[in-house]
Structures are given as C-alpha cells and as structure tokens.
N, C-alpha and C positions, 0 to 999 in steps of 0.2 A: 501742734501748731508749728508751721515751718518758720525758718529764720526770716524769710521775706515778709510773711504775715506779721510776725512779731515786730519787725522794723516799721511796718505800716501802722500798727497799733500804737507803737511808741511815738511815731511822728504825729499821729492824730491827737494823742493825749498831750503832747508838748504844745501843739498848735492851740488846742483848747485852753490849756493853762496860761498860755501867753496872751490870749484874747478875752479871757473871761472877765466879767465885771466884779467878781468877788475880790475884795481888796486884799492885797498881799500875795495872792497866789501867783500872779504874774511875776512878782519880784523874786519869788523862790526860783522860778525857771530862769529868769534873766540875771540872777546873781553871778557875779564874776568868779568868786572863789568859794570854797567850801564853808568857811566860817560864816559869811553872810547868808549863805543858803541855809545853814543850820539855824541861825538866829531868826530868819524869816519863817522857817518851818515851825520853830518853837512858838513864835509870836502868833501865827495863824492857828496853830493847834490849841494854844492856851485861850485865845479868843473864842474858838469854837466850843471848848470845854466850858467856859464861862456862860456862853449862850445856852448850852444844854442845861447847866445848873440853874440858871435864872428861869428858864422855861419850866423846869421841873418844880421849882418853888412856887411859881405863879399858878400852875395847873393844880398842884396839891392844895394850895390855899383856896382856890376856887371850888374844888370838890369837897373841902371841909366846911364850906360856908353853910351854916345852919339857917333854915328858914321854916316858917310855919304859916299855914294858911288858915285863916279864921273866917268862917262864913256865918252869917247871921241872917235869920229869916224872921221877918215880922209877921206873925200869924194874924194879928189883929186887923191888918189891912186887907185881908182876903175876905171875899164874900162867899158864903156857902149856899148853894142852890139846891 
C-alpha cells in the first residue's frame, strides 16, 4: 500500500469516526490532548467489554434453560372402525 493510499484510508477512518452514531467514538477523535483521548478510549473499550460480557451471560443462560414437552393422548375419545 502506497503512502497516498494509506493517507486516504486514514482520512476515511477519521471521517467515519467523527460522524458515527456510536457514543464516545467521535470524542476519541476530537479530543484535544492525549490524556482525554486515552480516557475516552478506555471508556469506550470498557463499555464494549461490558456489553460482550452481558451478552455472553444472557446467551449462556438462555441455552441452559431446561424445558420438557409433555404430550398426552386420550385414547378413550377415539372411535375404532
């Protein structure tokens, strides 16, 4: 990848990050200094990690849900011909 293509990709990623609706990502790009950028990055990463953890817990609980199906047939109500 040439330097010009790399610059275009970086500009595209920056534009996407500035205009995305994901909360906090635009603040990472627009942060004035490195401290705020690191804090916003940690905040967004920790929220994403919590999301993955909660989804994993919910899905594993759903898959562990035990169920049984009971069917009953009343033979007396049938007529035999």
